[in-house]
C-alpha positions as CSV (number, residue, x, y, z in Angstrom):
1,M,197.1,148.0,126.0
2,A,194.8,145.2,125.3
3,T,191.4,145.3,126.3
4,D,189.6,142.4,127.9
5,D,186.1,141.5,126.6
6,T,184.0,140.2,129.7
7,T,180.4,140.1,130.2
8,I,178.9,140.4,133.6
9,E,175.9,138.4,134.4
10,T,173.2,139.0,136.7
11,E,170.6,137.0,138.3
12,P,167.0,137.2,137.1
13,G,165.3,140.1,139.4
14,G,168.5,141.1,140.7
15,D,169.9,145.0,140.7
16,R,171.0,145.9,137.3
17,T,171.5,149.7,137.6
18,G,174.0,151.6,135.7
19,S,174.7,154.2,133.3
20,E,174.4,152.0,130.5
21,P,170.5,150.6,129.1
22,A,170.6,147.1,130.1
23,T,170.2,144.6,127.7
24,S,169.4,140.8,127.7
25,E,171.5,137.8,126.3
26,R,169.6,138.3,123.1
27,G,169.7,142.1,123.2
28,T,166.4,142.6,121.7
29,S,163.0,142.0,122.8
30,V,159.3,142.4,121.3
31,G,159.7,143.3,117.3
32,G,163.2,143.5,118.0
33,L,163.7,146.4,119.8
34,D,166.1,146.7,122.7
35,E,164.4,145.7,126.1
36,N,165.1,149.1,127.7
37,I,162.8,150.6,125.0
38,V,160.0,148.0,125.3
39,G,160.1,148.6,129.2
40,A,159.8,152.2,128.6
41,L,157.1,151.8,126.2
42,A,155.3,149.9,128.7
43,Y,155.0,153.0,130.9
44,L,154.2,155.7,127.9
45,F,151.3,153.8,126.6
46,A,150.0,152.1,130.1
47,P,148.4,150.1,130.9
48,L,147.0,148.7,127.4
49,L,150.6,148.2,125.7
50,A,151.7,147.0,129.1
51,I,149.0,144.1,128.7
52,V,150.1,143.3,125.3
53,F,153.9,143.2,126.3
54,Y,153.1,140.9,129.3
55,F,151.6,138.3,126.9
56,I,153.8,138.2,124.0
57,E,157.2,138.5,125.9
58,E,157.7,135.4,127.5
59,D,161.4,135.1,128.2
60,N,162.4,138.8,128.8
61,E,162.0,139.3,132.7
62,F,163.2,143.0,132.5
63,V,160.2,143.7,130.0
64,R,157.7,141.5,132.0
65,F,158.5,143.3,135.2
66,H,157.9,146.6,133.8
67,A,155.0,145.3,132.2
68,V,153.6,144.4,135.1
69,Q,154.3,147.1,137.6
70,S,152.7,149.6,134.6
71,I,149.5,147.6,134.9
72,I,149.4,147.6,138.5
73,V,150.2,151.1,139.1
74,F,148.4,152.7,136.0
75,G,145.8,150.3,136.0
76,G,145.0,150.7,140.0
77,L,145.1,154.7,139.5
78,F,142.9,154.2,136.1
79,A,140.5,152.5,138.2
80,L,140.8,155.1,141.4
81,S,139.8,157.9,138.7
82,I,136.8,156.0,137.7
83,G,135.8,155.4,141.5
84,L,136.4,159.2,142.4
85,S,134.1,160.3,139.4
86,V,131.5,158.0,140.3
87,F,131.4,158.8,143.9
88,G,131.7,162.4,143.0
89,I,128.7,161.9,141.0
90,F,126.8,160.1,143.8
91,L,127.6,163.1,146.4
92,E,126.1,165.6,144.0
93,A,122.7,163.8,144.4
94,I,122.8,165.1,148.4
95,P,121.6,168.4,148.5
96,F,124.2,171.0,149.6
97,V,126.3,169.4,151.7
98,G,126.8,166.6,148.8
99,A,127.7,169.2,146.4
100,L,130.6,170.5,148.9
101,F,132.1,167.1,149.1
102,A,131.8,166.8,145.1
103,I,134.1,169.8,144.8
104,F,136.6,168.5,147.3
105,V,137.0,165.3,145.5
106,G,137.1,167.2,142.2
107,L,139.5,169.1,143.7
108,F,141.9,166.0,144.9
109,S,141.4,164.6,141.7
110,L,143.0,167.7,139.9
111,L,146.0,167.7,142.4
112,L,146.7,163.9,141.9
113,A,147.1,164.3,138.4
114,P,150.5,166.2,138.4
115,A,151.9,163.7,141.1
116,V,150.4,160.9,138.6
117,F,152.1,162.7,135.7
118,V,155.8,162.7,137.6
119,L,155.4,159.3,138.5
120,W,154.9,158.1,135.2
121,L,157.9,160.0,133.9
122,I,159.9,158.6,136.8
123,L,159.3,155.1,135.7
124,T,159.5,155.6,132.1
125,V,163.1,156.9,132.6
126,K,164.0,154.3,135.0
127,A,162.8,151.9,132.6
128,Y,164.7,153.2,129.5
129,K,168.1,153.4,131.7
130,G,167.7,149.9,132.7
131,D,166.8,149.9,136.2
132,T,164.8,147.1,137.7
133,D,164.3,148.8,141.3
134,G,160.5,149.1,141.5
135,L,158.3,150.9,143.5
136,P,158.0,149.7,147.3
137,V,155.1,148.0,147.0
138,T,154.0,147.1,143.7
139,G,157.7,146.1,142.7
140,D,157.2,143.6,145.3
141,M,154.3,142.4,143.4
142,A,155.4,142.7,140.0
143,W,158.3,140.2,140.6
144,N,155.8,137.7,142.0
145,Y,154.0,137.8,138.3
146,V,157.2,137.8,136.0
């Protein structure tokens, strides 16, 4: 039996789901790495490395999408964390009642951490598998900046 070597092209921004990691026409991205590796690294060291990848990678839409989504999601969560910390500090200045509210803010931050870890893990695995399905709100925003 003869095998037929054909390639399936997808439109930029289209769904590229499957069991194999996605590769671009070049097959590589930043520093000669596969694009799925670079996409996963954008989440692993988010959002700092994602910012670097966004500015370095000009052609690969897959890498740029995951870099932007990482910046939006984890940059926003970082800002939320700082905001909650500052808010807790201001609440502690209020006698008695403020301290109680500060405890609740601290507990909320503590409960948020495992959810952020699970989100980080899911997005990293999705990028490694070559999936371009973004999160409901941030995915659409990320495609606007690709």
